[in-house]
C-alpha positions as CSV (number, residue, x, y, z in Angstrom):
1,X,18.0,14.9,-5.8
2,X,16.4,11.4,-6.5
3,X,18.0,9.9,-3.3
4,X,16.8,12.9,-1.2
5,X,13.3,12.5,-2.6
6,X,13.2,8.7,-1.8
7,X,14.8,9.2,1.6
8,X,12.3,11.9,2.6
9,X,9.3,9.9,1.5
10,X,10.8,6.8,3.1
11,X,11.3,8.6,6.4
12,X,7.7,9.6,6.6
13,X,6.4,6.2,5.4
14,X,8.5,4.4,8.0
15,X,7.3,6.6,10.8
16,X,3.7,6.1,9.7
17,X,4.1,2.3,9.5
18,X,5.6,2.2,13.0
19,X,2.7,4.3,14.3
20,X,0.0,2.3,12.6
21,X,1.6,-0.9,13.8
22,X,1.6,0.2,17.4
23,X,-2.1,1.3,17.2
24,X,-3.4,-2.0,15.7
25,X,-3.3,-4.9,18.1
26,X,-2.4,-8.5,17.1
27,X,-5.3,-10.7,18.3
28,X,-4.4,-14.3,19.0
29,X,-1.1,-14.1,17.1
30,X,-2.6,-13.0,13.8
31,X,-0.4,-10.2,12.4
32,X,-3.3,-7.8,11.7
33,X,-1.2,-4.6,11.8
34,X,1.1,-5.7,9.0
35,X,-1.9,-7.0,7.0
36,X,-3.7,-3.6,7.3
37,X,-0.5,-1.7,6.4
38,X,0.2,-3.8,3.4
39,X,-3.4,-3.8,2.1
40,X,-3.6,0.0,2.4
41,X,-0.2,0.3,0.6
42,X,-1.6,-1.8,-2.3
43,X,-4.7,0.4,-2.6
44,X,-2.7,3.6,-2.4
45,X,0.2,2.7,-4.7
46,X,-2.1,1.5,-7.5
47,X,-4.3,4.6,-7.1
48,X,-1.2,6.9,-7.0
49,X,0.6,5.3,-10.1
50,X,-2.7,5.3,-12.0
51,X,-3.3,9.0,-11.3
52,X,0.3,10.0,-12.1
53,X,0.3,8.0,-15.3
54,X,-2.7,9.9,-16.5
55,X,-1.3,13.3,-15.4
56,X,2.0,13.8,-17.1
57,X,2.8,17.0,-15.2
58,X,3.6,15.3,-11.9
59,X,7.2,16.1,-10.8
60,X,9.4,13.0,-11.1
61,X,11.0,13.6,-7.7
62,X,7.6,13.9,-6.1
63,X,6.6,10.6,-7.7
64,X,9.7,9.0,-6.4
65,X,9.2,10.4,-2.9
66,X,5.6,9.2,-2.7
67,X,5.7,6.0,-4.8
68,X,9.1,4.5,-4.0
69,X,10.0,6.3,-0.7
70,X,6.8,6.7,1.2
71,X,4.9,3.6,0.0
72,X,8.0,1.4,0.0
73,X,8.8,2.2,3.6
74,X,5.2,2.1,4.7
75,X,4.5,-1.4,3.3
76,X,6.6,-4.4,4.4
77,X,7.0,-7.6,2.5
78,X,9.9,-8.7,4.7
79,X,7.8,-8.4,7.9
80,X,5.0,-10.3,6.2
81,X,7.4,-13.1,5.3
82,X,8.9,-13.3,8.8
83,X,5.5,-13.3,10.5
84,X,4.3,-16.1,8.2
85,X,7.5,-18.1,9.0
86,X,6.9,-17.5,12.7
87,X,3.3,-18.7,12.4
88,X,4.4,-21.8,10.6
89,X,7.2,-22.5,13.2
90,X,4.6,-22.2,16.0
91,X,2.4,-24.7,14.2
92,X,-0.3,-22.1,13.5
93,X,-0.7,-23.5,10.0
94,X,-4.2,-22.3,9.4
95,X,-3.5,-18.8,10.6
96,X,-0.4,-18.7,8.3
97,X,-2.5,-19.9,5.4
98,X,-5.2,-17.3,6.0
99,X,-2.6,-14.6,6.4
100,X,-0.9,-15.4,3.1
101,X,-4.2,-15.8,1.2
102,X,-5.7,-12.6,2.5
103,X,-2.5,-10.7,2.0
104,X,-2.1,-11.8,-1.6
105,X,-5.7,-11.9,-2.8
106,X,-6.6,-8.8,-0.7
107,X,-3.6,-6.9,-2.0
108,X,-4.4,-7.6,-5.6
109,X,-8.1,-6.8,-5.1
110,X,-7.3,-3.5,-3.4
111,X,-4.7,-2.6,-6.1
112,X,-7.5,-3.2,-8.7
113,X,-9.8,-1.0,-6.6
114,X,-7.2,1.7,-6.3
115,X,-6.6,1.8,-10.1
116,X,-10.3,1.9,-10.7
117,X,-10.9,4.7,-8.2
118,X,-8.1,6.7,-9.9
119,X,-9.5,6.1,-13.4
120,X,-12.9,7.2,-12.2
121,X,-11.4,10.3,-10.7
122,X,-9.4,11.2,-13.9
123,X,-12.4,10.6,-16.1
124,X,-14.6,12.8,-13.9
125,X,-12.0,15.6,-14.2
126,X,-12.0,15.4,-18.0
127,X,-15.7,15.4,-18.4
128,X,-17.2,18.9,-19.1
129,X,-19.5,20.2,-16.4
130,X,-23.1,19.5,-16.9
131,X,-22.5,16.6,-19.2
132,X,-23.4,13.0,-18.1
133,X,-21.9,9.8,-19.3
């Protein structure tokens, strides 16, 4: 059942990644599509794992399908690496450096934001109605 959950999530994530990548153009050689996909994946995965860690009643197969399957197939470290290598090979050193820095720093920042958004959401659900912080 675990393999089916991961495969189903991965199928959907891969199709969405392909679709988003086709919609987002690559201006002047900068791999904007992959950057957007990976940054969205960082935000989503941190949000999702924070939410599911706080809610113990999430089905394990659903967590595998969404966290490992969907998000794993949606994001792409290998494409990021190859695109960086291609930029370096074509002597676009500055673009490669910007791509790497924005990917890493942006990914960490959006993961922090995703975790924070999930924590706010969980705290809001636990707070009795009419009560303020």
